[in-house]
C-alpha positions in Angstrom: -32.4 31.3 -33.5 -32.1 35.2 -33.3 -35.4 36.8 -34.6 -34.8 39.1 -38.0 -34.6 42.6 -37.0 -37.0 44.3 -39.2 -39.3 47.4 -39.2 -43.1 46.7 -38.2 -44.0 48.3 -41.5 -41.6 45.7 -43.6 -43.1 42.5 -42.4 -45.1 41.8 -45.4 -42.0 42.6 -47.9 -39.6 40.0 -45.5 -42.3 37.4 -46.0 -42.3 37.9 -49.6 -38.4 37.6 -49.5 -38.4 34.6 -47.2 -40.8 32.4 -49.6 -38.6 33.8 -52.5 -34.9 32.1 -50.7 -37.2 29.1 -49.9 -38.5 28.1 -53.3 -35.1 29.0 -55.3 -32.6 27.9 -53.1 -31.3 24.6 -51.4 -28.9 25.4 -48.3 -25.4 23.9 -48.3 -23.8 23.2 -44.9 -23.6 26.4 -43.0 -22.8 27.7 -39.9 -24.9 30.8 -39.8 -26.5 33.3 -37.4 -30.1 34.1 -38.6 -29.9 37.7 -37.4 -26.6 38.1 -40.0 -29.0 38.0 -43.0 -29.6 41.4 -44.8 -32.3 42.3 -47.2 -31.5 43.0 -50.9 -32.9 46.4 -51.3 -32.9 46.5 -55.0 -35.6 44.1 -55.6 -37.5 45.6 -53.1 -40.2 48.7 -55.3 -39.7 51.5 -53.4 -42.8 52.7 -54.4 -44.8 50.1 -52.6 -42.9 51.1 -49.3 -44.5 53.6 -46.9 -41.9 56.0 -46.1 -43.1 57.1 -43.0 -43.2 53.4 -41.7 -39.6 53.2 -42.3 -38.7 56.6 -40.5 -35.2 56.0 -39.2 -36.0 57.9 -36.6 -38.2 55.3 -35.1 -36.9 52.5 -32.4 -36.5 49.1 -33.5 -38.4 46.3 -32.4 -36.8 44.3 -29.3 -35.3 41.1 -30.0 -37.0 38.0 -27.8 -33.8 36.5 -27.6 -31.0 37.6 -25.5 -28.2 36.0 -27.8 -27.9 34.9 -31.0 -28.8 31.2 -32.0 -26.3 29.7 -34.4 -27.1 26.3 -36.3 -25.5 23.8 -38.4 -26.3 20.7 -40.2 -24.4 18.0 -43.1 -26.6 17.5 -44.8 -29.2 20.2 -45.8 -31.1 23.4 -43.8 -34.6 24.1 -45.6 -36.4 27.3 -44.6 -40.2 26.5 -45.5 -43.0 29.3 -46.2 -44.7 28.8 -42.5 -41.3 30.1 -40.8 -39.7 27.0 -40.0 -36.4 26.2 -40.6 -35.3 22.3 -40.8 -31.6 20.9 -40.2 -31.0 17.5 -41.5 -28.2 15.2 -40.8 -26.2 15.6 -37.6 -27.9 18.8 -37.2 -26.5 21.2 -34.2 -28.2 24.2 -32.9 -26.4 26.5 -29.8 -27.8 29.1 -27.8 -25.9 30.7 -24.8 -24.5 27.4 -23.3 -27.3 25.5 -24.6 -26.3 22.7 -27.2 -28.9 20.5 -28.9 -27.8 17.9 -31.3 -30.1 15.6 -33.6 -30.3 14.0 -37.1 -33.5 16.0 -37.7 -34.3 19.1 -36.1 -37.1 21.7 -36.8 -37.1 25.3 -35.8 -39.7 27.8 -35.4 -38.7 31.1 -36.1 -41.7 33.4 -34.7 -42.1 31.4 -31.5 -38.4 30.2 -31.0 -39.2 26.4 -30.4 -37.6 23.1 -31.6 -38.3 20.0 -32.0 -35.7 17.3 -32.4 -36.0 13.3 -33.2 -34.0 10.5 -34.6 -34.1 9.0 -37.6 -34.1 5.2 -38.8 -31.8 4.0 -41.2 -32.1 1.2 -43.5 -32.4 -1.6 -40.8 -34.6 0.1 -39.0 -32.6 1.2 -36.2 -33.2 5.0 -34.8 -29.7 6.9 -35.0 -28.8 10.6 -34.3 -31.4 10.7 -31.8 -31.6 14.2 -29.6 -28.7 15.2 -27.1 -29.6 18.0 -25.0 -27.0 19.8 -23.1 -27.5 22.9 -20.8 -24.2 23.8 -19.4 -22.2 20.7 -18.4 -25.2 18.3 -18.2 -26.3 16.3 -21.0 -29.7 14.9 -21.5 -30.5 11.9 -23.9 -34.0 11.3 -25.2 -35.9 9.9 -28.3 -37.9 13.4 -29.0 -38.2 16.5 -27.4 -39.3 20.0 -27.6 -38.0 23.1 -26.3 -38.6 26.6 -26.2 -35.5 29.1 -26.1 -37.9 32.2 -24.7 -38.8 30.4 -21.8 -36.4 27.7 -21.3 -39.3 25.0 -20.5 -39.5 21.6 -22.8 -41.1 18.2 -22.9 -38.5 15.3 -23.6 -39.6 11.9 -24.1 -37.4 8.8 -23.1 -34.8 11.3 -21.3 -31.5 9.3 -20.3 -29.5 11.8 -18.0 -26.4 10.6 -15.6 -26.4 12.3 -12.5 -23.5 11.6 -9.9 -22.7 7.7 -10.1 -26.3 6.9 -11.5 -28.6 7.4 -14.3 -32.0 8.5 -14.5 -34.7 7.6 -17.2 -38.4 8.6 -18.0 -40.6 7.9 -20.4 -42.2 11.2 -20.1 -40.6 14.4 -18.3 -41.0 18.4 -18.4 -38.0 20.7 -17.9 -38.6 24.2 -16.3 -36.7 27.7 -16.7 -35.1 27.1 -13.5 -33.5 24.0 -15.1 -35.3 21.7 -13.0 -36.9 18.1 -14.2 -40.3 16.5 -13.6 -40.8 13.1 -14.5 -43.3 10.4 -14.4 -42.8 6.4 -14.5 -38.8 7.1 -14.0 -35.6 4.8 -13.2 -33.0 5.2 -11.4 -29.7 2.9 -11.4 -26.1 2.8 -11.2 -25.3 -0.1 -13.9 -24.0 1.6 -16.7 -26.0 -0.4 -19.3 -29.1 1.9 -18.5 -31.4 0.5 -21.6 -31.5 -2.6 -19.8 -30.6 -2.5 -16.0 -29.6 -5.6 -14.0 -31.2 -3.6 -10.8 -33.2 0.0 -10.8 -35.8 1.7 -8.5 -39.3 2.4 -10.0 -40.0 5.6 -9.5 -43.8 6.7 -9.9 -42.7 10.6 -9.9 -39.6 12.6 -9.4 -37.9 16.0 -9.2 -34.6 16.3 -10.4 -32.1 19.3 -9.9 -29.3 18.4 -12.2 -25.7 18.1 -10.2 -27.7 18.7 -6.7 -30.3 16.2 -6.0 -33.4 14.2 -6.9 -36.4 14.0 -4.8 -38.8 11.1 -5.6 -42.2 9.5 -4.3 -43.2 6.0 -3.8 -40.5 3.9 -5.2 -40.0 0.1 -5.3 -37.0 -2.4 -6.0 -36.6 -4.5 -9.4 -33.9 -6.7 -9.7 -33.2 -8.4 -13.0 -36.7 -7.0 -14.2 -38.3 -8.9 -11.3 -39.9 -6.7 -8.8 -39.6 -6.9 -5.4 -41.5 -6.5 -2.2 -39.2 -3.8 -1.0 -41.0 -0.4 -1.6 -40.6 3.1 0.0 -42.9 5.9 0.1 -40.4 8.7 -0.8 -36.3 9.1 -1.1 -33.6 11.6 -1.6 -30.4 11.3 -3.7 -27.6 13.8 -3.2 -25.7 14.5 -6.6 -22.5 16.4 -6.4 -19.2 15.9 -7.8 -17.8 18.2 -5.1 -15.9 17.0 -1.8 -19.4 16.8 0.6 -20.3 15.5 4.0 -23.2 12.9 4.4 -24.5 10.0 6.2 -22.7 6.5 6.6 -25.4 3.8 6.2 -25.0 1.2 8.8 -24.7 -2.6 8.5 -26.9 -5.3 10.3 -26.4 -8.6 11.6 -26.4 -11.0 14.5 -23.7 -12.0 16.8 -24.6 -15.4 19.3 -22.9 -13.2 22.3 -24.1 -9.6 21.9 -27.4 -10.1 20.0 -28.6 -8.2 16.9 -26.2 -5.3 15.8 -26.3 -2.2 13.9 -22.6 -1.1 13.2 -20.4 0.9 10.7 -22.9 3.8 10.5 -22.5 7.0 10.9 -21.6 10.7 9.6 -19.1 11.8 7.1 -17.5 15.4 7.8 -16.0 16.9 4.7 -13.8 19.2 6.5 -11.6 20.7 3.9 -9.6 19.7 0.9 -6.9 18.9 3.1 -8.4 16.7 5.7 -12.1 14.5 6.5 -13.4 12.9 9.4 -15.6 9.9 9.7 -17.4 8.9 12.8 -18.8 5.4 13.4 -20.8 3.5 15.6 -21.9 0.0 16.9 -24.8 -1.1 19.1 -25.8 -4.2 20.0 -29.5 -5.5 21.8 -27.6 -7.2 24.6 -26.0 -3.5 25.5 -22.6 -3.7 24.2 -21.8 -0.1 22.1 -18.6 1.1 20.3 -17.5 4.5 18.8 -14.5 5.2 16.3 -13.3 7.9 14.6 -11.0 8.0 11.1 -9.3 10.8 9.6 -7.1 11.3 6.6 -5.4 14.6 5.8 -3.1 15.3 3.2 -0.9 18.5 2.5 0.7 18.5 -1.2 4.6 18.5 -0.8 4.3 18.8 3.1 3.1 15.7 4.6 0.3 13.1 4.6 -1.3 10.3 6.6 -4.2 9.1 8.7 -5.2 8.6 12.1 -7.9 6.1 13.4 -9.5 5.6 16.8 -12.3 3.3 18.7 -13.6 2.6 22.1 -16.0 -0.2 22.5 -17.5 -1.8 25.8 -18.2 -5.4 25.2 -21.2 -6.8 27.7 -21.5 -10.8 27.2 -23.7 -13.2 29.5 -26.8 -12.4 31.1 -27.0 -9.8 34.1 -26.8 -10.9 37.8 -25.4 -14.3 36.3 -21.9 -15.6 37.0 -21.2 -15.6 33.2 -21.9 -11.9 32.8 -18.8 -9.5 31.9 -17.9 -5.9 30.5 -14.7 -5.2 29.2 -13.5 -1.9 28.2 -11.2 -1.7 24.9 -9.9 0.7 22.9 -7.3 0.9 19.6 -5.3 4.0 18.5 -3.6 3.9 15.0 -1.7 6.5 13.2 0.2 6.7 10.3 2.3 10.0 9.1 4.9 10.8 6.5 6.6 13.7 5.4 7.2 14.5 2.2 10.7 14.5 0.6 10.2 17.9 -0.7 8.8 19.7 2.4 12.5 19.7 4.4 16.0 18.0 3.1 17.2 18.2 6.4 14.6 17.2 8.7 12.4 14.5 8.5 9.0 13.1 10.8 7.3 9.8 10.3 5.2 8.0 12.6 3.6 4.1 12.6 1.4 4.1 15.7 -0.5 0.5 16.2 -1.6 0.4 20.2 -4.6 -1.2 21.6 -5.7 -3.3 24.6 -4.6 -7.0 24.8 -8.5 -8.2 24.6 -9.5 -5.7 21.6 -8.9 -8.1 18.8 -11.0 -10.6 20.8 -13.7 -8.3 21.1 -13.8 -6.5 17.8 -16.1 -8.1 14.9 -13.3 -6.7 12.2 -10.7 -8.5 13.4 -12.0 -11.7 14.5 -12.6 -12.1 10.5 -9.3 -11.1 9.4 -6.8 -13.9 9.8 -3.8 -11.7 9.0 -4.7 -9.7 12.3 -6.4 -12.3 14.1 -3.4 -14.5 14.3 -1.0 -11.3 15.0 0.0 -11.2 18.9 2.6 -8.3 18.4 1.6 -4.8 17.7 4.8 -2.1 17.3 4.6 1.4 17.0 6.9 4.3 16.3 7.3 7.7 16.3 10.9 9.0 14.4 12.0 12.2 14.3 15.4 13.0 12.5 17.5 16.2 11.9 20.6 16.8 9.9 23.2 19.6 10.1 25.4 19.6 7.2 27.6 22.1 7.4 29.4 20.4 10.8 27.9 16.7 9.7 25.9 16.3 12.6 22.6 14.3 12.7 20.4 13.6 15.6 17.5 11.3 15.4 15.2 10.2 18.1 12.7 7.4 18.3 9.6 6.4 20.4 9.0 2.9 20.5 6.4 0.8 21.9 6.1 -2.8 21.6 3.1 -4.8 22.9 2.1 -8.5 23.2 -1.2 -9.4 23.3 -0.7 -12.8 24.2 0.8 -12.0 27.7 -0.4 -8.4 28.1 3.2 -7.5 28.3 4.4 -3.9 26.8 7.9 -2.8 26.3 8.4 1.0 25.8 11.5 3.3 25.2 10.9 7.0 25.5 13.1 8.3 24.0 15.9 6.8 21.7 18.3 9.7 21.0 21.1 9.4 18.3 23.9 11.3 18.1 26.1 10.9 15.2 28.8 13.1 13.9 30.1 12.2 10.7 34.0 11.0 10.0 36.5 14.2 9.9 40.1 14.3 9.8 41.5 17.0 12.6 44.9 17.4 11.3 44.4 17.6 7.6 45.5 20.9 6.6 42.9 23.3 4.8 45.0 24.4 1.9 47.4 20.8 1.0 50.6 21.7 -0.7 53.0 18.9 -1.6 52.3 14.9 -0.5 49.7 14.0 1.7 51.3 13.9 5.4 50.9 10.7 7.3 48.8 11.9 9.9 46.5 14.0 7.6 44.9 10.3 7.6 44.0 10.1 11.0 40.0 10.4 11.2 37.7 10.7 14.2 33.8 10.0 14.5 31.5 10.2 17.4 28.2 8.2 18.0 26.2 8.5 21.2 22.8 7.3 22.1 20.4 7.8 24.7 17.7 5.7 26.1 15.2 5.5 28.6 13.3 2.0 28.5 10.7 -0.3 30.5 8.9 -3.3 30.2 6.1 -4.1 32.2 2.1 -5.2 31.8 -0.2 -3.1 29.8 -2.3 -2.2 33.0 0.5 -1.2 35.2 2.2 1.3 32.6 0.7 4.5 34.2 1.1 3.4 37.7 5.1 2.7 37.4 7.4 5.4 38.6 10.4 7.1 37.3 12.4 4.4 39.3 11.2 1.6 37.6 12.5 3.2 34.1 15.5 1.6 32.7 18.3 4.7 31.3 21.5 5.3 30.4 23.8 7.0 27.4 26.6 5.6 25.6 29.6 7.2 24.0 31.6 6.0 21.2 34.5 7.6 19.6 36.4 5.5 17.2 40.2 6.7 15.9 41.8 5.4 12.6 43.6 6.0 9.7 44.7 4.0 6.2 48.1 3.5 5.0 49.8 1.9 2.2 52.6 -0.4 2.7 54.8 -1.4 -0.2 52.1 -0.1 -2.6 50.0 -3.5 -2.1 49.4 -4.0 1.4 47.1 -2.1 3.5 47.6 -1.4 7.3 44.5 0.2 9.1 45.3 0.9 13.2 42.8 2.3 14.9 42.0 3.2 18.9 38.1 2.8 20.2 36.8 4.5 23.5 33.4 3.6 24.9 32.0 5.4 27.7 28.5 4.6 29.4 26.6 7.0 31.7 24.1 5.2 34.1 22.0 6.7 37.3 21.5 3.3 39.3 24.1 0.9 40.7 23.2 -2.3 41.9 24.5 -3.9 45.2 23.6 -7.3 46.6 25.0 -8.9 49.9 23.8 -12.5 51.3 21.3 -12.5 54.3 22.9 -15.7 56.2 19.7 -15.7 58.8 17.4 -15.9 55.6 19.7 -17.2 53.4 18.6 -14.9 50.5 20.4 -12.7 48.3 19.5 -8.8 49.2 19.6 -6.5 45.8 19.8 -2.4 46.7 20.1 0.1 44.0 22.0 3.1 44.8 21.4 6.5 42.9 23.9 8.6 41.6 25.7 9.2 38.2 28.3 6.6 37.6 30.6 6.1 34.4 31.7 3.0 33.0 34.5 3.4 30.2 36.4 0.8 28.3 38.9 1.0 25.3 40.7 -1.3 22.8 42.8 -0.7 20.2 43.2 -3.0 16.9 45.8 -3.4 14.0 44.6 -4.8 11.0 46.3 -5.9 7.6 45.0 -7.2 3.9 45.7 -7.1 0.7 44.3 -8.9 -2.7 45.8 -11.6 -5.0 44.6 -11.9 -8.3 45.0 -15.4 -10.3 44.1 -15.7 -14.0 43.4 -19.0 -15.4 42.9 -19.3 -19.1 40.9 -23.1 -19.8 42.1 -25.5 -22.5 40.1 -24.6 -25.7 39.9 -28.1 -26.8 37.8 -29.5 -23.5 35.8 -26.1 -22.6 35.5 -24.6 -26.4 36.6 -20.7 -27.5 33.6 -19.1 -25.7 35.3 -18.9 -22.2 38.2 -16.3 -22.5 39.4 -16.5 -19.0 38.5 -17.0 -15.5 39.5 -14.7 -12.7 40.1 -15.6 -8.7 40.3 -12.9 -6.2 42.0 -14.0 -3.1 41.7 -11.4 0.0 43.6 -12.7 3.0 43.1 -10.8 6.2 45.2 -10.5 9.6 44.7 -8.8 12.5 45.4 -7.9 16.2 43.5 -6.2 19.0 44.1 -5.7 22.6 42.1 -4.4 25.4 42.9 -4.5 29.4 41.0 -6.4 31.9 38.2 -4.1 33.1 36.7 -7.0 35.1 39.3 -6.1 37.9 37.8 -4.6 40.9 39.9 -1.8 41.2 37.6 -0.2 38.1 34.5 -0.8 39.9 32.7 -2.3 37.7 32.0 -5.6 39.4 31.4 -6.6 43.1 31.7 -9.5 45.1 29.6 -11.2 48.2 30.2 -14.3 50.4 27.9 -16.9 51.5 28.7 -20.4 53.7 26.7 -22.9 52.6 25.0 -25.9 54.5 28.0 -27.7 54.7 29.9 -25.1 56.0 31.9 -24.0 53.3 32.6 -20.4 52.1 32.3 -19.0 48.5 32.2 -16.2 46.4 30.1 -14.9 44.0 30.7 -12.4 41.6 28.0 -9.8 40.1 28.1 -6.9 38.2 27.0 -3.5 39.5 25.2 -2.7 36.3 23.3 -5.8 35.4 20.3 -5.4 33.4 21.8 -2.2 32.4 20.7 -0.8 28.4 24.5 -0.7 27.7 26.1 -3.3 29.8 29.2 -3.5 31.1 33.1 -4.3 29.6 34.1 -7.8 29.5 36.4 -9.2 32.3 39.5 -10.6 31.7 42.2 -9.2 29.2 41.9 -9.9 25.8 44.5 -10.0 22.7 42.8 -11.5 19.8 44.7 -12.4 16.4 42.3 -12.7 13.6 42.5 -14.5 10.2 40.5 -14.2 7.5 40.3 -14.7 3.8 37.7 -14.0 1.1 37.3 -15.7 -2.5 35.8 -14.4 -5.4 35.7 -16.3 -8.7 34.2 -14.9 -12.3 34.5 -16.1 -15.4 34.7 -14.0 -19.0 32.7 -15.6 -22.1 32.2 -13.9 -25.4 28.7 -12.4 -26.1 27.0 -11.4 -28.8 24.0 -10.0 -26.9 26.4 -7.6 -25.1 27.6 -4.4 -26.6 31.3 -4.9 -25.4 31.4 -8.6 -26.8 32.0 -10.3 -23.5 30.1 -11.4 -20.5 31.0 -11.4 -16.8 29.3 -14.4 -14.9 29.6 -14.9 -11.5 30.9 -18.6 -10.5 31.3 -17.8 -6.7 30.8 -14.5 -5.5 31.9 -15.0 -2.1 33.4 -17.8 -0.4 34.8 -16.7 3.0 36.2 -17.8 6.2 37.0 -16.2 9.8 38.9 -17.7 13.0 40.5 -16.0 15.8 42.9 -17.0 18.8 43.1 -14.9 22.1 46.5 -15.1 23.3 45.8 -13.8 26.8 43.2 -16.7 27.2 44.3 -20.1 29.5 40.7 -21.8 28.5 39.5 -22.2 25.0 41.6 -19.6 23.1 40.3 -20.4 19.8 37.0 -19.2 18.7 34.3 -21.1 16.1 35.4 -21.3 12.4 32.5 -18.8 10.5 32.4 -19.5 6.9 29.9 -17.7 4.3 29.1 -18.7 0.5 27.4 -16.6 -1.8 26.1 -17.4 -4.9 24.4 -15.2 -7.4 22.4 -18.0 -9.5 20.0 -15.8 -11.2 20.1 -11.9 -11.5 16.8 -11.8 -9.3 18.0 -14.4 -7.3 21.2 -14.8 -4.6 21.9 -18.0 -2.8 23.2 -17.0 1.0 24.7 -19.4 3.5 26.0 -18.9 6.6 27.2 -21.8 8.7 29.5 -22.3 11.8 31.6 -25.0 13.1 32.7 -25.4 16.5 36.5 -25.6 17.5 36.1 -27.5 20.8 35.0 -31.1 20.9 32.4 -32.5 23.7 33.5 -34.6 26.6 32.2 -35.4 30.2 32.7 -34.2 33.0 33.1 -35.8 36.6 29.2 -36.3 36.9 28.9 -37.5 33.3 27.5 -34.6 32.0 28.0 -33.4 28.4 30.2 -30.0 28.4 32.3 -28.7 25.7 36.3 -29.2 26.6 39.3 -27.6 26.1 40.5 -30.1 23.5 39.8 -29.3 20.1 38.3 -31.1 17.1 41.6 -30.8 15.0 43.7 -32.9 17.9 41.0 -35.8 17.4 41.8 -35.5 13.5 38.1 -34.5 13.2 37.0 -31.3 11.4 35.0 -28.6 13.5 31.9 -29.7 14.4 28.9 -28.3 12.6 26.8 -26.4 14.7 23.7 -25.7 12.2 22.2 -23.7 9.3 19.3 -21.8 8.3 17.6 -20.2 5.5 14.9 -19.7 3.1 13.7 -19.9 -0.4 10.7 -17.9 -2.3 10.0 -18.5 -6.1 6.8 -16.9 -7.7 5.3 -19.5 -10.6 2.7 -17.9 -12.9 2.0 -17.9 -16.5 5.2 -16.8 -17.6 7.6 -18.1 -15.7 5.6 -21.8 -16.2 6.2 -21.2 -20.2 10.1 -20.2 -19.7 10.3 -23.5 -17.6 8.5 -26.0 -19.8 7.9 -24.6 -23.2 10.1 -25.5 -26.1 10.6 -23.9 -29.2 12.7 -21.2 -30.9 13.1 -18.5 -28.1 13.8 -15.6 -30.6 10.2 -16.0 -32.0 8.9 -16.5 -28.7 10.2 -13.2 -27.7 9.1 -11.2 -31.1 5.5 -12.8 -30.4 6.1 -11.4 -26.8 7.0 -8.0 -28.2 4.0 -7.4 -30.7 1.9 -9.1 -28.2 2.7 -6.5 -25.7 2.5 -3.7 -28.3 -1.3 -4.9 -29.1 -2.0 -5.1 -25.5 -0.8 -1.5 -24.9 -2.8 -0.2 -28.1 -6.0 -1.9 -26.8 -5.5 -0.9 -23.7 -5.0 2.9 -24.8 -8.2 2.4 -26.9 -10.4 1.0 -24.1 -9.1 3.4 -21.9 -10.3 6.7 -24.4 -13.3 4.8 -24.9 -14.0 4.7 -21.1 -13.2 8.0 -20.5 -15.5 9.4 -23.1 -18.5 7.5 -22.4 -18.0 6.5 -18.8 -18.6 2.9 -19.3 -17.5 0.3 -18.0 -14.5 -1.3 -19.8 -14.9 -4.3 -21.9 -13.1 -6.9 -23.4 -12.8 -8.2 -27.0 -12.7 -11.9 -27.2 -9.3 -13.2 -28.9 -8.2 -15.2 -31.5 -5.4 -17.9 -31.6 -3.3 -18.6 -34.4 -5.4 -21.9 -35.3 -8.8 -19.4 -35.6 -9.9 -20.8 -32.2 -10.9 -18.8 -29.3 -7.8 -17.8 -27.3 -7.5 -19.6 -24.0 -6.5 -16.9 -20.9 -6.5 -18.0 -17.0 -3.7 -15.9 -15.2 -2.9 -17.5 -12.2 0.1 -17.1 -9.4 1.4 -18.9 -6.6 3.9 -17.9 -4.2 6.1 -20.5 -2.7 8.1 -19.7 0.4 10.4 -22.5 1.9 11.9 -22.0 5.3 14.5 -24.3 6.8 16.8 -24.8 9.9 19.6 -27.3 10.3 20.5 -27.5 14.2 22.0 -29.9 17.0 19.1 -31.6 18.7 20.7 -31.7 22.4 17.2 -33.2 23.7 18.8 -36.6 22.3 21.3 -38.8 23.2 24.9 -38.0 22.1 27.3 -40.6 20.0 29.6 -41.6 22.1 31.9 -42.9 19.3 31.6 -39.9 17.5 30.6 -37.5 20.2 28.4 -36.0 18.0 24.3 -35.0 18.7 22.1 -36.0 16.0 20.8 -32.9 13.6 17.3 -31.8 13.8 15.6 -30.2 10.6 12.8 -27.7 10.8 11.1 -26.9 8.0 7.9 -25.4 6.6 6.2 -24.3 3.5 3.9 -21.1 3.1 1.9 -20.8 0.0 -0.4 -18.4 -1.2 -1.8 -17.5 -5.0 -4.6 -16.8 -7.0 -6.3 -17.7 -10.2 -8.5 -15.8 -12.5 -11.6 -17.6 -14.3 -12.5 -15.4 -17.1 -12.4 -11.7 -16.6 -15.2 -11.8 -13.9 -14.0 -14.5 -11.0 -10.9 -14.3 -9.0 -9.9 -16.9 -6.5 -7.3 -16.6 -4.3 -6.1 -18.4 -0.9 -3.1 -18.6 1.5 -1.6 -21.8 3.5 1.1 -23.6 4.6 2.2 -26.8 6.1 4.5 -27.5 8.9 6.8 -30.7 8.3 7.8 -31.4 11.9 4.4 -31.5 13.5 2.7 -32.5 10.4 0.0 -30.0 10.4 -1.6 -27.6 8.1 -1.2 -23.6 9.1 -4.1 -21.1 9.3 -5.6 -21.7 5.8 -8.0 -19.1 4.1 -9.9 -18.9 0.6 -11.7 -15.9 -1.2 -13.8 -16.2 -4.1 -14.9 -13.0 -5.7 -17.4 -12.5 -8.6 -17.7 -9.2 -10.7 -21.6 -8.9 -11.2 -21.0 -6.1 -13.4 -23.0 -3.3 -11.0 -22.6 -5.6 -8.3 -19.9 -7.4 -6.2 -20.0 -10.8 -4.5 -17.4 -12.1 -2.6 -17.0 -15.1 -0.3 -14.2 -16.2 2.6 -13.6 -19.4 4.4 -11.2 -19.7 7.1 -9.7 -23.1 8.0 -7.9 -24.3 11.0 -7.4 -23.5 13.8 -10.3 -21.2 13.8 -12.9 -21.5 11.2 -15.1 -19.1 10.2 -17.0 -17.8 6.8 -18.2 -14.5 5.2 -20.4 -14.1 2.3 -21.3 -10.7 0.7 -23.0 -9.3 -2.3 -23.5 -5.7 -2.6 -23.9 -2.9 -5.1 -20.6 -1.1 -6.8 -22.0 2.2 -6.7 -20.0 3.9 -3.6 -24.0 5.7 -3.1 -25.4 2.1 -2.7 -22.5 -0.1 -1.3 -23.9 0.4 2.4 -27.6 0.4 1.4 -27.8 -2.0 -1.2 -26.1 -5.5 -0.3 -26.5 -8.3 1.9 -24.1 -10.2 4.2 -23.6 -13.3 5.8 -21.3 -14.3 8.7 -20.6 -17.2 10.9 -21.0 -16.6 14.9 -17.9 -15.5 16.4 -18.0 -17.5 19.4 -17.9 -20.8 17.4 -14.8 -22.8 17.0 -12.7 -19.7 18.7 -10.0 -20.9 21.5 -8.2 -17.9 23.4 -5.0 -18.6 25.3 
């Protein structure tokens, strides 16, 4: 409140005027400035005023405050003769960045002090307690006194939020530097700060809002029970900005490595775009490890994360046979380029590389069932560049596949793909008249360069360049599409493929050692082949209107679409020795007979070699699609299409150049759209040629077809999978009976109500920073509504195949079929709003064994969280953890208990 601007000689006159106004008026709700009130000179006797003392030349007294004080109240503002102004009913006082609100506020105009308190209502509950805000930091209290001149004050029962926690105190003092000194205080991260579930009892503390708090002796109190855990002093940093800091380690015990401290270190807030976390672990028996984790993000450009770790594991006792030292490391990198960064180029990476024994040594892997049971790690780095003007796309890939089971590693560096979009070389730039037949000819180019090696992970750096397998392949298809008699499509094509290799394999038989000697000859070798084909297809439509007396009038028509295909392809015999792709050597066996062996000069090459033998294949195929059109009131068109058979196809071929087994197997495909979200697929193969016995009595595939025996093709097998999610909603749809329209209306109303409640809860949560609470819901009968969300995911996979390990049936010349099937289950259930139970398991019907089973139970304890995990078969373990939810205290205020890593663990 700004003091009245007055002359020294007019003090008595002003006080008289103030008393007059106080006795003759009751203030309405107002928002005014005390310095804006003017004295009415008509009511002052000019003869009683000393004119010398009111000399206009004389300087006015300087104000004690630097800014005006604005105030308001809902009920009334009363001025008293002793220089006080009393605000009643939601009073509010503003001075610079300071704001004070309370139901009862008293201001001393001379000393610039203010006193604020709450008011008890008719039920005895105190309301409108003071809320003092200095800048953006609010302080709640029961009573407070504050001086606007000195900016000091006394606050009783203060409550202020600093960072993630709350600080309360019975007595506190605020100084001019905006620092708070308190005694008998509390610090807690529980938002129920009036009765917290846990807190640190502070004997004394100094708080710098939004910076830090330093306190003296303190002890931990949980559930109003003081624990024998005390610290002589402490420090809490408060910051809402991005900052660096220490990370508290976890402690525990491992039978093989002793007591440990792990996952402790330092967090570096490098910039708003990048951070770094350095962690370490130390065991009492000598094992140790270091790790570094970093996240980076540049808006509209890229984002990713990097994680590298190195550890040395020492087990056993030194100078004894069981003592061992292993060194392991792991590198993971994930990078993603934003789509807006560059539309013509992309770069991404997903690297996960580790030594084969890393997961066996890392404690984090041992308690993670998914990571624990994964034996294959894959890494890839991809880059692609598109040149839209010429239709060219270049893409390069670096791949690593690692098998920790046998320590093998497969590296492909690089894989380069070159794709040139289809273009029409004879097409006129300015077309006039009808399109010429040669303008329909199109050309496309695809190239691929590869360089790979497969070896053990400890030998990868010792292998030379000659150990790598490399090559390049070029593919140029030329095709055109013509229309014959308006309804028949004719597609001729010519395909040319060429491969480039840098070494060739030669084999010779050493008669003395009776072994085959293999040598490689370096050079540049072209391996090419070509083929030509002609495909003809058309579509036949059939419509059927069902008999209304039998099927009713809902079905309007059934449409059957048949797509027959026939094609012919030809390729010469590239297995001839004239091409140089195949070699031959002769040897004399122990009986004196001379035999010849044919081999490929490019065996094991990445793109192989052309097949030997001339080929002239005639392909036959047919596709079927059946749809039904029915009347529907829900569709805007009045009709609805239903797919009866989405696809039913069959394909077979005949090689006119083959003298032995010219027919191929018959392949069939069936696809049914059962629901909007599920499509059933079935691919089956039927062998054309029947089994027979050779001269030695062994079962072989003969040259006689199954048809010649009057039998259909031999069913070779089928595999597939099925997945379904069962939850509250799907269960209701499957088993609940009643009016569907009424259920739909109730569902829509419930969705709107839930949406409104969620919006209100979010608004309330954002305003008060208090955890969201759910209101109890009542069902239509007036009882408490029962709600228990749950979900079960079922995945069933199966495979049917011939079991050639068993005896064949001589009469039918068929092997018995074996069925391999397994079931995987995972799900979760919420028991109330705080309990959550999840688990995963599976069952193999062939081995009659349960697969790896794990269960996890979590409980939300308001300001704590409790979790328990159990892993059953084949490797058992358990872990239990209870820790504070606050990010600041989660690593310090916790208790973890885990099973020993060495128990019930069997390695390969």
